[in-house]
N, C-alpha and C positions, 0 to 999 in steps of 0.2 A: 324303877328308873330304867330308861332304855337308851341305847346308843346306836347311832347310824354309822355304817362304814361304806365309803365310796371307793371303788377300785377302778381307776381310769386306765384301761388297757388300750392296746392298739387294735384289738379285734372287737372289743365291746366294753361297755361300762357296766359294772356289777354293783348292786346296792344290797346291803344286808342290814337287818335290824336285830339287835340282840337284847335280851332281858339281862340287865346288869346283875340282879340278885342271883339268878339261876345260871347265868352264863350261856343259856341256850339261844339258838337262832330262831327268831319268831317268823321271819320271812326273808326270802332272797329273790332277786330278779335281775336279769341282765338284758341289755338292749344295745344294738339291734340283734335280732335273732340270727341273722346272717352276719358274716364278718364285716366290720366297718371298712369302707374303702380307704386305700392308701394311694395318694397322688404320686405318680412317678413319671415326671416329664422327661427324664433322662435315665439311662441305666445307672443304677447305684443311688438314685435319689429316692427319698421317701418322705412325704409330707401328709399332714392331716389338718383339717380346719378345726381349731379349738372350739368354735361355737358348736360343732357337731358333738363334741364330748359333753357339753352342757345340755344340749337337746336330748341326748341319749340318757344322761343322768336323770333328767326330769321324767322321762318316760318310765325308766326302771324304778325310780322312787315312787311314782304314782302307783305302780303295780304293787310295790311292797306295802305301802300305806293301805291300799284297798284290801290286800290279802290279810294283813295282820289285824286291821281294825283297832290298832292301838291309838289311844288318845294322844295327839301330837303334843299336848302340854306336858306329857310324861317323858318326852324325848329331851335329854339333857345335853348331849354333846355329839360331835361329828369327828370321825377320823378319816383321813384321806390317804389312799395308796395310789401310786401313779407310775406309768411307764417312765423309765429313767432316761437321762441324757438328752431329753428333748429341749427345744428352744422356742419359747414364745416371746414375741416382741410386741410391746404396746406403746402407744403415745401418751401424752399427758392426760388425755381424757379416758384412758384405759381401753382405747380401741385397739384391736389386734391389727398389726400392720401388714402381716403376710401369713400364709399358712405356716404352721409349726413344722420345723425340721425335726423329725422324730429319731428315735434311737437307732434304727437300722439304716438310716441314710449315711452313705459313705463318701459324700462329696468332699469332706474336709480332711480326708485321710492324708493327702500329700502335704497339707498345711501342717498337720501334727508331726509328720515324719521330719519335715524340714526344721521345724522348731526344736525337736528333740536333739537334732544334730547341732543346731546353732547355740542352744542353751547348755548342751552337754548332758550326757546320760546321768552322771553323778549329781549334777545340780537339780535336774528334774526329779529324779527318784528320791533324793533326800528331802525335797520339799513337797512334791505332789504325790509321791509314792507310785507314780505311773509316768508313762510318756503322755504328752498332751493329746496325742492320738486323734481320734475322731469324735472327741467328746464335745460338750456344749460350748466351751470357750473357743474351740477351733471352728465350730459351726458359726459362731458369731463373727469370727475373723473372716470367714468366707463371705458373709453378708457385707462386712466392711469393704472388702476388696471388690466384690461383684455387684453390689447394690448400694453404692455410696449415698444416693439420694434418700433411699429408704432408711439406711443406717443413721443418717443425720436426724431423722424424726424419732428415733427410739428414745423413750423416757426410761423404761425399765425392761429388763429381761427376766424371764421366769421359766421355771420347769413346769411341766403339765399340771402337777398337783398344786403348785403355787397359783396357777391361772384359775383353777377351780375354787381355791380358797378366796381369790380375789372376787370371783363372781358371787360367792356366798356372802362376803363381808365388805367388799369395797377396799380392802387393805391389800397392799402388795408386800408380801413377806416370803422368806425362805428359811432354811435351816442350815446348820453346819454340814450335816449329812448330805443335804441337797447340793451345797456348794462343792463338796468333795467329789461328787459324782460328775460334776462338770469341769473338773480340774481347776476350780476356783477357790480352793482352800489350801493354805500353806500349813502342813502338819508340823514343820520345824518351828515356825514362828507363831503358830496358832492364831492365824488371822487370814483374811482374804488374800488370795495369791497374787500379791503385787508383782512378784517375779514374772509371772506369765502375762498378767494384764499389761504391764509396762512394755513387755516385748511385743505384744499384739497391738499396742496403742489403744487399749480399752480403758475408758474412764471408770473408776470404781463407783461413781455415782449411778451407773447403770444397774448395779446390783440392788436387789430387794433388801429390805431390812431383815436382820437375822433374829429369829425367835427360836426358843427351845423346841426340840422335836416333840417332847411331852410337856404340856402346860397350857395355860389359857392363852392361846395365840391371838384370837380375835373372836368377834361375836357376829352372828348372822345379821345382815342388814334388814331393815323393814321391807325394802323392795324385794329382796331375795326370799324372805319369809313368805311374803304374799304370793310370789311367783311359784314357789314350791309347795305351798300349803302347809308350812311349818310355823311353829311359834317363834317369837322374836327373842326369846331368852336363850336359844341354843348357842353353845360356844363351839369353836373349832379348837380341839385340844390335842391333836396329833396329826402329823403328816410324815410320810416317808416314801422313798422310791419302792417300786414293787418287790425288788429282791430283798433288801433289808426288811421290808414289811412281811414278806413271806417267811423269813426267818423268825421274826417276832411272832407271827401267827402260829408257828410250830414250837414256840417257847425256846428258840435257839438264841441265847443271849450271852453265853459264857464260853471262854476259850476251850477249843477242842470239839465244840458241837457243830454239826453239819446240817444244813437244810438244802433241799433241791426242789426245783419246779420244772415242768416241761409243758409250757403253753405254746404260744406262737414261737417263742424262743425257749431255750433251755438253760438252766443255771444250776451250778453247784456252788454253795456259799458256806464258807467256813469262818468261824469267829476266832480271833486271836487277840491277845493283849500285848503282843510284841510287834515292833515295826518290821514287817515282812513285805517283800515285793519281788516280782519276777523281773530280772534285768532286761528282758525283751518285751515286757508288758503284754504277754500273751494271756495272763490272768491279772486281774486288777484289784487294788486295795482301796477301800473307801471307809469313811466313818460309819460305824454301825449306828443303829437307832439309839443305843445307850452310851454312845461316845460322848465324853465331855472333855474339856480342856484339862481337867484334873485326873480323869480316869479313862485311859485309852481302851476302847473296844473297837476293833477294826474288823471289817468283813473282807475276806479274800474271795473274789468273785470270778468264777469261770462262766463265760457266756458263749453259747452256741446259737447263732441266729437261726439256722435252718433246722428246727425240730418239729413242733406241732404244725408249722406252716407247710412243711414237706408232706406231712400226713394229710393235711387238708387239701393240698394240691392233688395228691393221689386220689382222694375222695371225689374231688370235682371232675377229674379228667380220666380216671381209670375205673372207678367204682361209683358213679353218680347215683345209682339206684340202691346202693347198700348203705345201711347205717354204720356208724363207727363200731358199734358192738358186733354187727355182722362181719365187718372187715376183720376185727380181732379174731373172730371164730374162724374165718377163712385162713388167716395166717397160721393158726395152730395146726392146720392139716399138713403143713410143710415142716420138714426136719430142720434141726439146727444147722445154720450155715446156708440155708436157702438153696441147696443143691448147686453151689458155686456162683450164685448171683450176688453181686456186690453193688451197693448203692451208697454214694457219698451224698449226704443231705445238704451240702453247703451251697444253697441256691438263693440266699436271702441277703445279699450284700457282702461287704468285706467282713471277714471273720477275725476278731481280735486274737483268738487262739492260734490262728495261722499268720500272725504278725500283719494283720490288716490286709491280707490278700483276699481277692475275690475270685475263687476258683470255680464258682458255680457248682451246681449239682451234676452228678453223672451216674450212669448205669454201666457196669462192665460184666462180662461173662454171660451175657444174655444168649440163651439158646431158644430159638424160635420153635423148636420141636418139644422142648422139655418144660420151659417155664410158663407159668400162668399168672393171672392176676393175684392169686394167693401167694405166689413166690415174690411178686413185687411188693406186696404188703409186708410180708415177713422180712424181706431184705431191707425195706425202709425202716421198720421198727428196730431191727438189729443195727443198721447203720447209724441211727440216731443214738442208740445206746453206746455204740463203739465210739462215736464222737465225744460223748460224755467221758468215757474212760480215757480217751486220748488226752483230754484236758486234765483229768484227774492225775494222770502220770506227771504232768507239769506241776500240779499243785503239790505233789509229794516232794518235789525238789526243793520247795520252800517250807517244808515241814507240816503241810496239811495232809494227813493220811487217814481218811475216814474208815472206821470199822462199822459205824452205824450211820445211816442216812435217814433223815426224816423228810416226809413229803405229805402234801395233801392228797387224798384219794380223788384225783381229777386229771383231766387232760390225758397226756401220754401214760400216766401211771394207771390208767384204766386198762391199758394194754398188757396182758400177761406176758407177751413176747418181749416187750420193751423192758418191763421191770425185772423179769427173770434173767434176761440177758445182762442187764446192768449189774444186778447183784452177783451173778455168777462170774462175770469177767473181772469185776472189781474186787470181789471177795468180801464185799460189805453187806451187812444185813440192812434191809430197807423196812422202815416202819411207816405205815400209812395212817393218817389222822383225819378226823372229821372237821376239816377247816379249809378255808381258802383266804385269799387276800382281802376280800371285803369284810369277812368275819374278823380277821386279824386287825384290820383298821378300826373296826367298831370296838374291839377290846382295847386297842391303843387309845381310843378316845376316853374310855373309862379309866385307864391308867393316868392319862394326861390331866384329867380333871380331879384326880385324887379320890375317886370313888373306891378303887381298889387300894388296899394298904401296901401291896407289893405285887411283884410279877407272879409269884406262886398263887396268890388268891385270884388273880385275873385268869389263870389258865387251869383252874381246878376242874373245869368241865371239858378240857381237851381230852378226847378219847382216842385210844389206839384202835384202829379198825382191822388192820391186817399186818402180818409180818411176812416178809419174803426172805428166805435164807438162800445163800449161794448153792447152786447145784454142783456139788463137788464131784458127783459121779460122771458128769459130762464136761468137766472143766477143760479137758484136753480138746474136745470138739469146739467149745466156745473159743478157746485160745487160738486154735487153727483158723477159725473164721475171722477172728479179730486181726490176726497177723496178715491174712490175705487182704482184708480191708485196709489195713495200715500201709501195705505195699502199694495199693492203688492210690492212696492219699499222697504218699511220698513222691509218686510220679508227677503229681500236680504241683507240688510246692518246692 
């Protein structure tokens, strides 16, 4: 029996097929091979066409099926991971009404700030565990205020993963975890967030039907099966936002466990069974994949928008002829601290960790006679690691203090500079595993349909590939470079 995992990112869509019995990945593919375009009509805006996700999914899936040569009748279930906090609006005929407003769009920041003051911090935090911020509900309010004619046509709103599930099945559904990431779940009353929806004037009928994160959610439609070359008996049995799903893919499900990722954006994600939140909402609390009304499992999420996207900007504009591996090698020729060069990677919209300020990226301490492209690469990788540590210092204030961090061996974790700097400055051991979001979603599908008896059985083939220990010998040098970086940041905020 086989399971498909779809990971709908903002850079690409990745598809993986796993063998349920062995837990091994049979084939993986992603598309497009270059980064997916983001529509930015104004500074701070970020949109994508949902139909592009679907087209890219079809292309990646075709490659996986061709590579694996698996009989599609043996594929039993699909799991979906998706970029969080997006907003897809459809009419009664399931037609998309406008481009999706995606996670890094910051247009609704002021709406969230105003609402936080109007509803009161204690009220918001006790019910939503966060400020309304720049999340999905506030983005919908922006449409209501700025595109009223279009708003009047909305039949349902969805997250990006809900849209893909709709394309697969014709059903419009979401999960409690999904609602929580959009500030649409009330943790105190354990129901959709009437508090915020009433304040925004949003009718609860716009919400999709709620289904369990794990379970038989819906079945692939005949039309979708034909379009994708799949059988009609496949079920969708799991869906989750990319960061809760990344934690699942690393078997991070219990209090005290930590997962991290560093793709386009970067995340540190800690699991707790206690109601915890940052009063300034610089880190955020959401329902984890194994959250239920009866058993609280919450994810404390630190998000840094400008991580891998900063590295890809450097690749395009400074080192276009070098591969990422070659860039990593170049960076290793420079000493810790980049000879005084400091880079702030915050150039991808408003940053939650900076209380929704958009300070943009910056370079300081540049010497035109000393610094080279290699210095720029190292300073970028160090700056991204320092931004992680800055957020982790906030996480410690609410009781999340990681000693071990799990991550997939991918994206920025392929950079020795980044992972050594993060481990050394934080004091945490980093464990790298042979997994990613699409493989995790496929395993989630197996869990959701009941193929695996428990989580332990689902992750029996999760293999640790590498361990990075803190460099205690050079701890003082790392600390000096971090303090210089932090001083530059504090000048901006």
